Backbone bond lengths (Angstrom), bond angles and torsions (degrees), N, CA, C in turn:
res aa  C-N    CA-C-N  psi(-1)  N-CA   C-N-CA  omega(-1)  CA-C   N-CA-C  phi
1 X - - - 1.440 - - 1.530 109.08 -
2 X 1.313 118.38 129.37 1.463 121.77 -178.78 1.525 110.31 -82.57
3 X 1.312 115.30 162.64 1.463 119.49 179.74 1.523 109.47 -76.82
4 X 1.323 117.72 157.49 1.473 120.19 178.42 1.523 111.05 -65.58
5 X 1.327 117.28 155.72 1.454 121.35 177.95 1.520 110.25 -62.78
6 X 1.309 115.65 143.63 1.455 121.18 177.84 1.529 109.49 -74.92
7 X 1.318 116.74 134.88 1.457 121.28 176.82 1.522 108.89 -77.22
8 X 1.319 116.99 137.34 1.460 122.07 177.49 1.514 108.68 -124.43
9 X 1.325 116.09 138.58 1.455 122.13 -177.88 1.524 109.83 -122.65
10 X 1.319 116.97 141.89 1.458 122.38 176.27 1.528 108.50 -64.34
11 X 1.335 116.46 137.73 1.471 123.20 178.53 1.529 113.72 62.15
12 X 1.314 118.12 20.88 1.462 120.78 178.37 1.522 110.17 -83.43
13 X 1.316 116.63 157.39 1.460 122.41 173.79 1.522 107.92 -97.93
14 X 1.316 116.46 137.10 1.456 121.05 -179.26 1.519 109.82 -124.47
15 X 1.298 116.07 147.87 1.459 122.62 -179.74 1.524 109.78 -87.39
16 X 1.329 116.92 128.25 1.467 121.53 174.50 1.524 108.25 -106.66
17 X 1.320 116.78 125.84 1.465 119.46 -177.56 1.518 111.11 -80.97
18 X 1.308 116.32 158.89 1.457 121.06 -178.87 1.521 112.58 -116.45
19 X 1.327 117.37 13.67 1.460 119.81 174.68 1.527 108.47 -145.24
20 X 1.310 115.25 157.25 1.453 120.40 -177.69 1.517 112.09 -94.13
21 X 1.314 115.49 -162.90 1.463 120.79 176.69 1.520 109.96 -58.45
22 X 1.296 115.02 141.68 1.472 121.71 -179.91 1.527 111.82 52.92
23 X 1.354 115.89 31.88 1.465 123.13 179.06 1.537 113.19 62.08
24 X 1.345 116.86 24.04 1.463 120.42 174.68 1.521 109.64 -68.00
25 X 1.334 116.67 152.61 1.456 120.64 174.89 1.526 109.61 -64.22
26 X 1.339 116.47 147.09 1.457 119.63 177.96 1.525 111.47 -106.47
27 X 1.310 117.63 -6.09 1.468 122.01 178.31 1.523 108.78 -114.26
28 X 1.319 116.56 137.30 1.456 119.75 179.13 1.520 111.55 -82.70
29 X 1.343 116.84 -22.59 1.467 120.28 179.77 1.524 108.84 -154.18
30 X 1.321 115.80 169.91 1.460 120.13 178.43 1.530 110.48 -65.42
31 X 1.336 117.74 -32.70 1.467 119.38 178.19 1.536 110.98 -66.89
32 X 1.338 118.06 -33.31 1.471 121.06 174.21 1.525 110.02 -63.15
33 X 1.320 116.76 -42.84 1.460 121.41 179.63 1.525 110.40 -63.51
34 X 1.325 116.88 -43.06 1.464 121.10 178.85 1.534 110.80 -63.39
35 X 1.318 117.45 -40.84 1.469 121.39 178.79 1.530 110.34 -62.85
36 X 1.333 116.98 -39.72 1.462 120.80 176.99 1.525 110.65 -62.26
37 X 1.327 117.48 -43.65 1.458 120.70 -179.46 1.521 111.67 -65.05
38 X 1.335 117.33 -35.36 1.467 120.98 176.58 1.527 109.63 -64.67
39 X 1.321 116.93 -46.14 1.472 120.58 178.87 1.523 111.00 -63.22
40 X 1.312 116.57 -39.10 1.458 121.18 -178.27 1.521 111.43 -66.87
41 X 1.315 117.50 -33.34 1.461 120.57 -177.41 1.531 113.01 -83.19
42 X 1.330 117.72 -9.16 1.474 120.92 -178.05 1.509 111.95 -74.25
């Protein structure tokens, strides 16, 4: 059985995590991390 769909709201704030499964890194390099921050700030 799949999980229910996530509710999304206009103008809502959402939490972005900074680690992957089992606390693995989610960025392969510092430039990947910087690119994510640029996209996040747009």
